[in-house]
C-alpha positions in Angstrom: 0.0 0.0 0.0 1.4 3.4 -1.0 1.2 6.3 1.4 1.7 10.0 1.2 4.7 9.7 3.4 6.6 7.0 1.4 9.2 9.5 0.0 9.5 11.5 3.2 10.3 8.8 5.8 12.7 6.0 5.8 11.3 2.6 5.9 12.2 1.8 9.6 10.7 5.1 10.9 7.5 4.5 8.9 7.3 1.0 10.3 7.5 2.2 13.8 5.0 5.0 13.1 2.5 2.7 11.5 2.8 0.1 14.3 2.1 2.8 16.9 -0.4 5.0 15.1 -2.5 2.2 13.5 -2.8 0.6 16.9 -3.4 3.6 19.2 -4.7 1.7 22.2 -1.8 -0.8 22.2 1.0 -0.4 24.7 4.4 -1.7 23.6 7.6 -2.5 25.5 10.7 -1.6 23.3 11.2 -5.3 22.4 7.6 -6.0 21.3 7.5 -2.7 19.3 10.7 -3.7 17.6 9.3 -7.2 16.8 5.9 -5.9 15.6 7.6 -3.4 13.3 10.3 -5.7 12.1 13.0 -3.3 13.1 16.2 -3.9 15.1 15.9 -3.0 18.8 18.5 -0.4 18.8 17.0 1.3 15.7 13.6 1.1 17.3 14.9 2.7 20.5 16.4 5.6 18.6 13.4 6.2 16.4 10.8 5.9 19.3 12.9 8.4 21.5 12.6 10.9 18.5 8.9 10.2 18.1 8.4 10.9 21.8 10.3 14.2 21.4 8.2 15.1 18.5 4.9 14.3 20.2 3.8 11.3 18.1 4.4 8.8 20.8 4.2 8.8 24.6 6.3 6.9 27.1 5.3 5.6 30.6 7.9 4.4 33.1 6.8 1.5 35.3 9.6 0.8 37.6 12.6 0.3 35.4 10.4 -0.7 32.4 9.4 1.9 29.7 6.2 1.4 27.7 5.4 3.3 24.5 2.1 4.0 22.7 0.8 6.4 20.2 0.3 9.9 21.7 -3.3 11.1 22.1 -2.6 14.3 20.2 -4.2 15.9 17.2 -0.8 15.8 15.5 -0.5 12.0 16.0 -4.2 11.4 14.8 -3.5 13.5 11.7 -0.3 11.5 10.9 -2.1 8.3 11.4 -4.6 9.4 8.7 -1.7 9.8 6.3 -0.2 6.4 6.7 
């Protein structure tokens, strides 16, 4: 499926974004996000940290564990519509 963002984002960033934004109620540990998006863990870590800074993802710390999900923002919802 072709998306408006195909030429703007690299494949791995798009895979992480799609995984998060197309499943907005799903909460991911870094390893499960990496596995779901078919992206190496270290790459997923770098990408998701940037998405958190940009407001497309949110992180929640539970003890030492960090969980990620799509941010509940208009910007994130709009991006999800473009994917």
